PyMOL CGO cylinders between C-alpha atoms (Angstrom):
from pymol import cmd
from pymol.cgo import CYLINDER

trace = [
    CYLINDER, 55.58, 99.77, 41.39, 55.78, 96.47, 43.28, 0.3, 1, 1, 1, 1, 1, 1,
    CYLINDER, 55.78, 96.47, 43.28, 58.28, 95.69, 46.01, 0.3, 1, 1, 1, 1, 1, 1,
    CYLINDER, 58.28, 95.69, 46.01, 58.91, 92.11, 47.09, 0.3, 1, 1, 1, 1, 1, 1,
    CYLINDER, 58.91, 92.11, 47.09, 59.74, 91.44, 50.71, 0.3, 1, 1, 1, 1, 1, 1,
    CYLINDER, 59.74, 91.44, 50.71, 62.17, 88.82, 52.00, 0.3, 1, 1, 1, 1, 1, 1,
    CYLINDER, 62.17, 88.82, 52.00, 59.21, 86.61, 52.96, 0.3, 1, 1, 1, 1, 1, 1,
    CYLINDER, 59.21, 86.61, 52.96, 57.86, 86.68, 49.40, 0.3, 1, 1, 1, 1, 1, 1,
    CYLINDER, 57.86, 86.68, 49.40, 55.12, 89.20, 50.20, 0.3, 1, 1, 1, 1, 1, 1,
    CYLINDER, 55.12, 89.20, 50.20, 54.49, 91.91, 47.65, 0.3, 1, 1, 1, 1, 1, 1,
    CYLINDER, 54.49, 91.91, 47.65, 53.84, 95.56, 48.44, 0.3, 1, 1, 1, 1, 1, 1,
    CYLINDER, 53.84, 95.56, 48.44, 52.30, 97.93, 45.92, 0.3, 1, 1, 1, 1, 1, 1,
    CYLINDER, 52.30, 97.93, 45.92, 53.65, 101.46, 45.91, 0.3, 1, 1, 1, 1, 1, 1,
    CYLINDER, 53.65, 101.46, 45.91, 52.02, 104.49, 44.28, 0.3, 1, 1, 1, 1, 1, 1,
    CYLINDER, 52.02, 104.49, 44.28, 54.06, 106.83, 42.04, 0.3, 1, 1, 1, 1, 1, 1,
    CYLINDER, 54.06, 106.83, 42.04, 54.18, 109.19, 45.05, 0.3, 1, 1, 1, 1, 1, 1,
    CYLINDER, 54.18, 109.19, 45.05, 55.95, 106.50, 47.11, 0.3, 1, 1, 1, 1, 1, 1,
    CYLINDER, 55.95, 106.50, 47.11, 52.96, 105.55, 49.28, 0.3, 1, 1, 1, 1, 1, 1,
    CYLINDER, 52.96, 105.55, 49.28, 52.58, 101.88, 50.20, 0.3, 1, 1, 1, 1, 1, 1,
    CYLINDER, 52.58, 101.88, 50.20, 49.09, 100.52, 49.50, 0.3, 1, 1, 1, 1, 1, 1,
    CYLINDER, 49.09, 100.52, 49.50, 47.70, 97.99, 51.89, 0.3, 1, 1, 1, 1, 1, 1,
    CYLINDER, 47.70, 97.99, 51.89, 44.62, 95.94, 51.06, 0.3, 1, 1, 1, 1, 1, 1,
    CYLINDER, 44.62, 95.94, 51.06, 42.24, 98.16, 53.03, 0.3, 1, 1, 1, 1, 1, 1,
    CYLINDER, 42.24, 98.16, 53.03, 43.51, 101.30, 51.31, 0.3, 1, 1, 1, 1, 1, 1,
    CYLINDER, 43.51, 101.30, 51.31, 42.82, 100.29, 47.71, 0.3, 1, 1, 1, 1, 1, 1,
    CYLINDER, 42.82, 100.29, 47.71, 39.16, 101.37, 47.65, 0.3, 1, 1, 1, 1, 1, 1,
    CYLINDER, 39.16, 101.37, 47.65, 40.02, 104.69, 49.32, 0.3, 1, 1, 1, 1, 1, 1,
    CYLINDER, 40.02, 104.69, 49.32, 42.93, 105.27, 46.92, 0.3, 1, 1, 1, 1, 1, 1,
    CYLINDER, 42.93, 105.27, 46.92, 40.67, 104.53, 43.93, 0.3, 1, 1, 1, 1, 1, 1,
    CYLINDER, 40.67, 104.53, 43.93, 38.05, 106.96, 45.27, 0.3, 1, 1, 1, 1, 1, 1,
    CYLINDER, 38.05, 106.96, 45.27, 40.73, 109.66, 45.67, 0.3, 1, 1, 1, 1, 1, 1,
    CYLINDER, 40.73, 109.66, 45.67, 41.97, 109.28, 42.10, 0.3, 1, 1, 1, 1, 1, 1,
    CYLINDER, 41.97, 109.28, 42.10, 38.43, 109.14, 40.64, 0.3, 1, 1, 1, 1, 1, 1,
    CYLINDER, 38.43, 109.14, 40.64, 38.56, 105.48, 39.58, 0.3, 1, 1, 1, 1, 1, 1,
    CYLINDER, 38.56, 105.48, 39.58, 35.93, 104.04, 41.98, 0.3, 1, 1, 1, 1, 1, 1,
    CYLINDER, 35.93, 104.04, 41.98, 32.29, 103.51, 40.99, 0.3, 1, 1, 1, 1, 1, 1,
    CYLINDER, 32.29, 103.51, 40.99, 29.06, 102.31, 42.56, 0.3, 1, 1, 1, 1, 1, 1,
    CYLINDER, 29.06, 102.31, 42.56, 26.57, 100.30, 40.49, 0.3, 1, 1, 1, 1, 1, 1,
    CYLINDER, 26.57, 100.30, 40.49, 23.09, 99.97, 41.99, 0.3, 1, 1, 1, 1, 1, 1,
    CYLINDER, 23.09, 99.97, 41.99, 20.24, 98.04, 40.39, 0.3, 1, 1, 1, 1, 1, 1,
    CYLINDER, 20.24, 98.04, 40.39, 17.36, 99.89, 42.13, 0.3, 1, 1, 1, 1, 1, 1,
    CYLINDER, 17.36, 99.89, 42.13, 14.33, 97.83, 43.11, 0.3, 1, 1, 1, 1, 1, 1,
    CYLINDER, 14.33, 97.83, 43.11, 13.49, 95.36, 40.37, 0.3, 1, 1, 1, 1, 1, 1,
    CYLINDER, 13.49, 95.36, 40.37, 10.75, 92.75, 39.93, 0.3, 1, 1, 1, 1, 1, 1,
    CYLINDER, 10.75, 92.75, 39.93, 13.02, 89.84, 39.09, 0.3, 1, 1, 1, 1, 1, 1,
    CYLINDER, 13.02, 89.84, 39.09, 11.76, 86.45, 37.93, 0.3, 1, 1, 1, 1, 1, 1,
    CYLINDER, 11.76, 86.45, 37.93, 13.00, 83.29, 39.64, 0.3, 1, 1, 1, 1, 1, 1,
    CYLINDER, 13.00, 83.29, 39.64, 16.60, 82.59, 38.59, 0.3, 1, 1, 1, 1, 1, 1,
    CYLINDER, 16.60, 82.59, 38.59, 16.79, 86.09, 37.04, 0.3, 1, 1, 1, 1, 1, 1,
    CYLINDER, 16.79, 86.09, 37.04, 19.81, 88.35, 37.11, 0.3, 1, 1, 1, 1, 1, 1,
    CYLINDER, 19.81, 88.35, 37.11, 19.51, 91.41, 39.37, 0.3, 1, 1, 1, 1, 1, 1,
    CYLINDER, 19.51, 91.41, 39.37, 22.66, 93.07, 38.05, 0.3, 1, 1, 1, 1, 1, 1,
    CYLINDER, 22.66, 93.07, 38.05, 25.48, 92.14, 35.67, 0.3, 1, 1, 1, 1, 1, 1,
    CYLINDER, 25.48, 92.14, 35.67, 28.69, 94.15, 35.27, 0.3, 1, 1, 1, 1, 1, 1,
    CYLINDER, 28.69, 94.15, 35.27, 31.24, 93.58, 32.49, 0.3, 1, 1, 1, 1, 1, 1,
    CYLINDER, 31.24, 93.58, 32.49, 34.65, 95.17, 32.07, 0.3, 1, 1, 1, 1, 1, 1,
    CYLINDER, 34.65, 95.17, 32.07, 34.94, 96.42, 28.49, 0.3, 1, 1, 1, 1, 1, 1,
    CYLINDER, 34.94, 96.42, 28.49, 38.07, 98.50, 29.12, 0.3, 1, 1, 1, 1, 1, 1,
    CYLINDER, 38.07, 98.50, 29.12, 40.87, 97.01, 27.00, 0.3, 1, 1, 1, 1, 1, 1,
    CYLINDER, 40.87, 97.01, 27.00, 43.73, 98.32, 29.13, 0.3, 1, 1, 1, 1, 1, 1,
    CYLINDER, 43.73, 98.32, 29.13, 42.54, 98.37, 32.76, 0.3, 1, 1, 1, 1, 1, 1,
    CYLINDER, 42.54, 98.37, 32.76, 41.37, 95.76, 35.25, 0.3, 1, 1, 1, 1, 1, 1,
    CYLINDER, 41.37, 95.76, 35.25, 38.03, 96.31, 36.98, 0.3, 1, 1, 1, 1, 1, 1,
    CYLINDER, 38.03, 96.31, 36.98, 38.19, 95.19, 40.61, 0.3, 1, 1, 1, 1, 1, 1,
    CYLINDER, 38.19, 95.19, 40.61, 34.86, 94.22, 42.16, 0.3, 1, 1, 1, 1, 1, 1,
    CYLINDER, 34.86, 94.22, 42.16, 35.57, 95.34, 45.71, 0.3, 1, 1, 1, 1, 1, 1,
    CYLINDER, 35.57, 95.34, 45.71, 32.32, 94.23, 47.39, 0.3, 1, 1, 1, 1, 1, 1,
    CYLINDER, 32.32, 94.23, 47.39, 28.67, 93.40, 46.88, 0.3, 1, 1, 1, 1, 1, 1,
    CYLINDER, 28.67, 93.40, 46.88, 25.58, 94.40, 48.88, 0.3, 1, 1, 1, 1, 1, 1,
    CYLINDER, 25.58, 94.40, 48.88, 22.17, 92.75, 48.40, 0.3, 1, 1, 1, 1, 1, 1,
    CYLINDER, 22.17, 92.75, 48.40, 18.88, 94.16, 49.69, 0.3, 1, 1, 1, 1, 1, 1,
    CYLINDER, 18.88, 94.16, 49.69, 16.27, 91.42, 49.78, 0.3, 1, 1, 1, 1, 1, 1,
    CYLINDER, 16.27, 91.42, 49.78, 12.78, 91.96, 48.41, 0.3, 1, 1, 1, 1, 1, 1,
    CYLINDER, 12.78, 91.96, 48.41, 9.41, 90.84, 49.71, 0.3, 1, 1, 1, 1, 1, 1,
    CYLINDER, 9.41, 90.84, 49.71, 10.12, 87.09, 49.59, 0.3, 1, 1, 1, 1, 1, 1,
    CYLINDER, 10.12, 87.09, 49.59, 12.75, 85.14, 51.49, 0.3, 1, 1, 1, 1, 1, 1,
    CYLINDER, 12.75, 85.14, 51.49, 15.26, 84.04, 48.89, 0.3, 1, 1, 1, 1, 1, 1,
    CYLINDER, 15.26, 84.04, 48.89, 18.88, 83.27, 48.20, 0.3, 1, 1, 1, 1, 1, 1,
    CYLINDER, 18.88, 83.27, 48.20, 21.14, 85.16, 45.84, 0.3, 1, 1, 1, 1, 1, 1,
    CYLINDER, 21.14, 85.16, 45.84, 24.00, 83.73, 43.81, 0.3, 1, 1, 1, 1, 1, 1,
    CYLINDER, 24.00, 83.73, 43.81, 27.03, 85.76, 42.82, 0.3, 1, 1, 1, 1, 1, 1,
    CYLINDER, 27.03, 85.76, 42.82, 28.70, 84.32, 39.75, 0.3, 1, 1, 1, 1, 1, 1,
    CYLINDER, 28.70, 84.32, 39.75, 31.29, 85.02, 37.11, 0.3, 1, 1, 1, 1, 1, 1,
    CYLINDER, 31.29, 85.02, 37.11, 30.06, 85.00, 33.52, 0.3, 1, 1, 1, 1, 1, 1,
    CYLINDER, 30.06, 85.00, 33.52, 32.20, 82.74, 31.37, 0.3, 1, 1, 1, 1, 1, 1,
    CYLINDER, 32.20, 82.74, 31.37, 30.62, 82.95, 27.90, 0.3, 1, 1, 1, 1, 1, 1,
    CYLINDER, 30.62, 82.95, 27.90, 30.39, 85.92, 25.54, 0.3, 1, 1, 1, 1, 1, 1,
    CYLINDER, 30.39, 85.92, 25.54, 26.96, 87.54, 25.66, 0.3, 1, 1, 1, 1, 1, 1,
    CYLINDER, 26.96, 87.54, 25.66, 25.03, 90.59, 24.53, 0.3, 1, 1, 1, 1, 1, 1,
    CYLINDER, 25.03, 90.59, 24.53, 24.11, 92.47, 27.67, 0.3, 1, 1, 1, 1, 1, 1,
    CYLINDER, 24.11, 92.47, 27.67, 20.46, 93.53, 27.86, 0.3, 1, 1, 1, 1, 1, 1,
    CYLINDER, 20.46, 93.53, 27.86, 18.09, 94.92, 30.46, 0.3, 1, 1, 1, 1, 1, 1,
    CYLINDER, 18.09, 94.92, 30.46, 17.84, 98.23, 32.32, 0.3, 1, 1, 1, 1, 1, 1,
    CYLINDER, 17.84, 98.23, 32.32, 21.02, 100.30, 31.89, 0.3, 1, 1, 1, 1, 1, 1,
    CYLINDER, 21.02, 100.30, 31.89, 22.82, 101.02, 35.17, 0.3, 1, 1, 1, 1, 1, 1,
    CYLINDER, 22.82, 101.02, 35.17, 25.08, 104.06, 35.12, 0.3, 1, 1, 1, 1, 1, 1,
    CYLINDER, 25.08, 104.06, 35.12, 28.00, 103.56, 37.48, 0.3, 1, 1, 1, 1, 1, 1,
    CYLINDER, 28.00, 103.56, 37.48, 28.29, 106.63, 39.69, 0.3, 1, 1, 1, 1, 1, 1,
    CYLINDER, 28.29, 106.63, 39.69, 31.75, 107.92, 40.56, 0.3, 1, 1, 1, 1, 1, 1,
    CYLINDER, 31.75, 107.92, 40.56, 32.38, 107.51, 44.29, 0.3, 1, 1, 1, 1, 1, 1,
    CYLINDER, 32.38, 107.51, 44.29, 34.41, 110.74, 44.36, 0.3, 1, 1, 1, 1, 1, 1,
    CYLINDER, 34.41, 110.74, 44.36, 31.97, 113.67, 44.17, 0.3, 1, 1, 1, 1, 1, 1,
    CYLINDER, 31.97, 113.67, 44.17, 34.64, 115.86, 42.56, 0.3, 1, 1, 1, 1, 1, 1,
    CYLINDER, 34.64, 115.86, 42.56, 34.47, 113.77, 39.38, 0.3, 1, 1, 1, 1, 1, 1,
    CYLINDER, 34.47, 113.77, 39.38, 31.47, 114.07, 37.09, 0.3, 1, 1, 1, 1, 1, 1,
    CYLINDER, 31.47, 114.07, 37.09, 32.33, 111.10, 34.88, 0.3, 1, 1, 1, 1, 1, 1,
    CYLINDER, 32.33, 111.10, 34.88, 30.27, 107.93, 35.00, 0.3, 1, 1, 1, 1, 1, 1,
    CYLINDER, 30.27, 107.93, 35.00, 31.72, 104.45, 34.73, 0.3, 1, 1, 1, 1, 1, 1,
    CYLINDER, 31.72, 104.45, 34.73, 29.90, 103.61, 31.49, 0.3, 1, 1, 1, 1, 1, 1,
    CYLINDER, 29.90, 103.61, 31.49, 32.16, 106.12, 29.74, 0.3, 1, 1, 1, 1, 1, 1,
    CYLINDER, 32.16, 106.12, 29.74, 35.23, 104.39, 31.17, 0.3, 1, 1, 1, 1, 1, 1,
    CYLINDER, 35.23, 104.39, 31.17, 34.63, 101.02, 29.53, 0.3, 1, 1, 1, 1, 1, 1,
    CYLINDER, 34.63, 101.02, 29.53, 32.00, 98.99, 31.35, 0.3, 1, 1, 1, 1, 1, 1,
    CYLINDER, 32.00, 98.99, 31.35, 28.58, 97.57, 30.55, 0.3, 1, 1, 1, 1, 1, 1,
    CYLINDER, 28.58, 97.57, 30.55, 26.12, 97.21, 33.39, 0.3, 1, 1, 1, 1, 1, 1,
    CYLINDER, 26.12, 97.21, 33.39, 22.45, 96.20, 33.32, 0.3, 1, 1, 1, 1, 1, 1,
    CYLINDER, 22.45, 96.20, 33.32, 19.86, 95.51, 35.99, 0.3, 1, 1, 1, 1, 1, 1,
    CYLINDER, 19.86, 95.51, 35.99, 17.24, 92.82, 35.34, 0.3, 1, 1, 1, 1, 1, 1,
    CYLINDER, 17.24, 92.82, 35.34, 19.80, 91.51, 32.86, 0.3, 1, 1, 1, 1, 1, 1,
    CYLINDER, 19.80, 91.51, 32.86, 18.49, 89.05, 30.28, 0.3, 1, 1, 1, 1, 1, 1,
    CYLINDER, 18.49, 89.05, 30.28, 21.34, 88.44, 27.84, 0.3, 1, 1, 1, 1, 1, 1,
    CYLINDER, 21.34, 88.44, 27.84, 23.54, 85.98, 29.74, 0.3, 1, 1, 1, 1, 1, 1,
    CYLINDER, 23.54, 85.98, 29.74, 23.35, 82.61, 31.42, 0.3, 1, 1, 1, 1, 1, 1,
    CYLINDER, 23.35, 82.61, 31.42, 24.68, 81.75, 34.84, 0.3, 1, 1, 1, 1, 1, 1,
    CYLINDER, 24.68, 81.75, 34.84, 28.09, 80.15, 35.27, 0.3, 1, 1, 1, 1, 1, 1,
    CYLINDER, 28.09, 80.15, 35.27, 30.70, 79.66, 38.01, 0.3, 1, 1, 1, 1, 1, 1,
    CYLINDER, 30.70, 79.66, 38.01, 28.68, 80.48, 41.14, 0.3, 1, 1, 1, 1, 1, 1,
    CYLINDER, 28.68, 80.48, 41.14, 31.16, 81.38, 43.85, 0.3, 1, 1, 1, 1, 1, 1,
    CYLINDER, 31.16, 81.38, 43.85, 28.99, 82.91, 46.57, 0.3, 1, 1, 1, 1, 1, 1,
    CYLINDER, 28.99, 82.91, 46.57, 25.50, 82.36, 47.97, 0.3, 1, 1, 1, 1, 1, 1,
    CYLINDER, 25.50, 82.36, 47.97, 23.95, 85.10, 50.11, 0.3, 1, 1, 1, 1, 1, 1,
    CYLINDER, 23.95, 85.10, 50.11, 20.56, 85.46, 51.74, 0.3, 1, 1, 1, 1, 1, 1,
    CYLINDER, 20.56, 85.46, 51.74, 18.34, 83.05, 53.52, 0.3, 1, 1, 1, 1, 1, 1,
    CYLINDER, 18.34, 83.05, 53.52, 14.96, 82.61, 55.09, 0.3, 1, 1, 1, 1, 1, 1,
    CYLINDER, 14.96, 82.61, 55.09, 14.22, 86.25, 55.92, 0.3, 1, 1, 1, 1, 1, 1,
    CYLINDER, 14.22, 86.25, 55.92, 12.26, 88.68, 53.73, 0.3, 1, 1, 1, 1, 1, 1,
    CYLINDER, 12.26, 88.68, 53.73, 13.33, 92.34, 53.68, 0.3, 1, 1, 1, 1, 1, 1,
    CYLINDER, 13.33, 92.34, 53.68, 16.89, 91.99, 54.94, 0.3, 1, 1, 1, 1, 1, 1,
    CYLINDER, 16.89, 91.99, 54.94, 20.22, 93.43, 53.88, 0.3, 1, 1, 1, 1, 1, 1,
    CYLINDER, 20.22, 93.43, 53.88, 23.08, 91.04, 53.17, 0.3, 1, 1, 1, 1, 1, 1,
    CYLINDER, 23.08, 91.04, 53.17, 26.63, 92.30, 53.17, 0.3, 1, 1, 1, 1, 1, 1,
    CYLINDER, 26.63, 92.30, 53.17, 28.59, 94.09, 52.19, 0.3, 1, 1, 1, 1, 1, 1,
    CYLINDER, 28.59, 94.09, 52.19, 30.64, 91.05, 51.26, 0.3, 1, 1, 1, 1, 1, 1,
    CYLINDER, 30.64, 91.05, 51.26, 34.26, 91.65, 50.29, 0.3, 1, 1, 1, 1, 1, 1,
    CYLINDER, 34.26, 91.65, 50.29, 35.11, 90.16, 46.89, 0.3, 1, 1, 1, 1, 1, 1,
    CYLINDER, 35.11, 90.16, 46.89, 38.38, 91.66, 45.57, 0.3, 1, 1, 1, 1, 1, 1,
    CYLINDER, 38.38, 91.66, 45.57, 37.64, 90.02, 42.21, 0.3, 1, 1, 1, 1, 1, 1,
    CYLINDER, 37.64, 90.02, 42.21, 39.70, 91.33, 39.28, 0.3, 1, 1, 1, 1, 1, 1,
    CYLINDER, 39.70, 91.33, 39.28, 37.99, 91.35, 35.90, 0.3, 1, 1, 1, 1, 1, 1,
    CYLINDER, 37.99, 91.35, 35.90, 40.07, 91.56, 32.76, 0.3, 1, 1, 1, 1, 1, 1,
    CYLINDER, 40.07, 91.56, 32.76, 38.63, 93.00, 29.54, 0.3, 1, 1, 1, 1, 1, 1,
    CYLINDER, 38.63, 93.00, 29.54, 35.54, 91.02, 28.53, 0.3, 1, 1, 1, 1, 1, 1,
    CYLINDER, 35.54, 91.02, 28.53, 35.02, 89.39, 31.94, 0.3, 1, 1, 1, 1, 1, 1,
    CYLINDER, 35.02, 89.39, 31.94, 31.85, 89.94, 33.97, 0.3, 1, 1, 1, 1, 1, 1,
    CYLINDER, 31.85, 89.94, 33.97, 30.19, 89.24, 37.31, 0.3, 1, 1, 1, 1, 1, 1,
    CYLINDER, 30.19, 89.24, 37.31, 26.48, 89.05, 38.15, 0.3, 1, 1, 1, 1, 1, 1,
    CYLINDER, 26.48, 89.05, 38.15, 24.06, 88.64, 41.05, 0.3, 1, 1, 1, 1, 1, 1,
    CYLINDER, 24.06, 88.64, 41.05, 21.09, 86.30, 40.47, 0.3, 1, 1, 1, 1, 1, 1,
    CYLINDER, 21.09, 86.30, 40.47, 17.95, 85.92, 42.55, 0.3, 1, 1, 1, 1, 1, 1,
    CYLINDER, 17.95, 85.92, 42.55, 16.90, 82.30, 43.13, 0.3, 1, 1, 1, 1, 1, 1,
    CYLINDER, 16.90, 82.30, 43.13, 13.21, 82.82, 44.05, 0.3, 1, 1, 1, 1, 1, 1,
    CYLINDER, 13.21, 82.82, 44.05, 10.74, 85.27, 42.48, 0.3, 1, 1, 1, 1, 1, 1,
    CYLINDER, 10.74, 85.27, 42.48, 10.43, 88.57, 44.36, 0.3, 1, 1, 1, 1, 1, 1,
    CYLINDER, 10.43, 88.57, 44.36, 8.55, 91.78, 43.59, 0.3, 1, 1, 1, 1, 1, 1,
    CYLINDER, 8.55, 91.78, 43.59, 11.48, 93.91, 44.68, 0.3, 1, 1, 1, 1, 1, 1,
    CYLINDER, 11.48, 93.91, 44.68, 15.07, 93.77, 45.80, 0.3, 1, 1, 1, 1, 1, 1,
    CYLINDER, 15.07, 93.77, 45.80, 18.31, 95.40, 44.76, 0.3, 1, 1, 1, 1, 1, 1,
    CYLINDER, 18.31, 95.40, 44.76, 22.01, 94.69, 44.42, 0.3, 1, 1, 1, 1, 1, 1,
    CYLINDER, 22.01, 94.69, 44.42, 24.94, 97.07, 44.60, 0.3, 1, 1, 1, 1, 1, 1,
    CYLINDER, 24.94, 97.07, 44.60, 28.43, 96.44, 43.28, 0.3, 1, 1, 1, 1, 1, 1,
    CYLINDER, 28.43, 96.44, 43.28, 31.37, 98.58, 44.40, 0.3, 1, 1, 1, 1, 1, 1,
    CYLINDER, 31.37, 98.58, 44.40, 34.15, 98.50, 41.80, 0.3, 1, 1, 1, 1, 1, 1,
    CYLINDER, 34.15, 98.50, 41.80, 37.27, 100.38, 40.79, 0.3, 1, 1, 1, 1, 1, 1,
    CYLINDER, 37.27, 100.38, 40.79, 39.70, 100.45, 37.91, 0.3, 1, 1, 1, 1, 1, 1,
    CYLINDER, 39.70, 100.45, 37.91, 43.38, 99.74, 38.31, 0.3, 1, 1, 1, 1, 1, 1,
    CYLINDER, 43.38, 99.74, 38.31, 46.15, 99.58, 35.76, 0.3, 1, 1, 1, 1, 1, 1,
    CYLINDER, 46.15, 99.58, 35.76, 46.74, 96.10, 34.34, 0.3, 1, 1, 1, 1, 1, 1,
]
cmd.load_cgo(trace, "trace")
C-alpha cells in the first residue's frame, strides 16, 4: 500500500501496517526471505572484462540492486558499474545468489535471476558509476544503488585493467512490481 502525504511524498506501508522508510527496505526483504547476496569470488578477469552480471528474469517482481561492493585485485584499476541495455545470452561462471536470511534455504537462481561471474555474453552499456583508483588490494564500497530492474533488465561490474584477482558483490532483493 502507498500513502501520499500533503507534501507529495509517498510512504510505503506493509500489509501489517508498518511504514517502510528507505533504510528499512533491505532489512524488511531479509526478514521476508527476499534478499540475496551475489558474490563473484576471486576471478582472473581480462582488461575490460565483466566481473559479475546479474539479470532479473522474474516476470512478476522487480529486483532491487541495493548496493555493490568491489574488492580490488593485485593491480590498481578502476571498475565500471553499468546497466545492460541489449538482450544477451549470459555466460561464464554461475553465481548462486545466497539468501540473506539464514532461515530460508532457497537460492536466488530459483527465484528468477541469472548471474554469472567472469561473464562473457554481454557488452557494456550505460556506465553510471566508476569505483576504484590507484591502489592495489583495496575494498571499495559498499556503494548504495537502489536500482530497480524489471524483467529482462541487468546490471554488471566491469574491470578496466587486467588483474589476477578481485571480486564484486551485489546485494539485491525482490519486491512486488
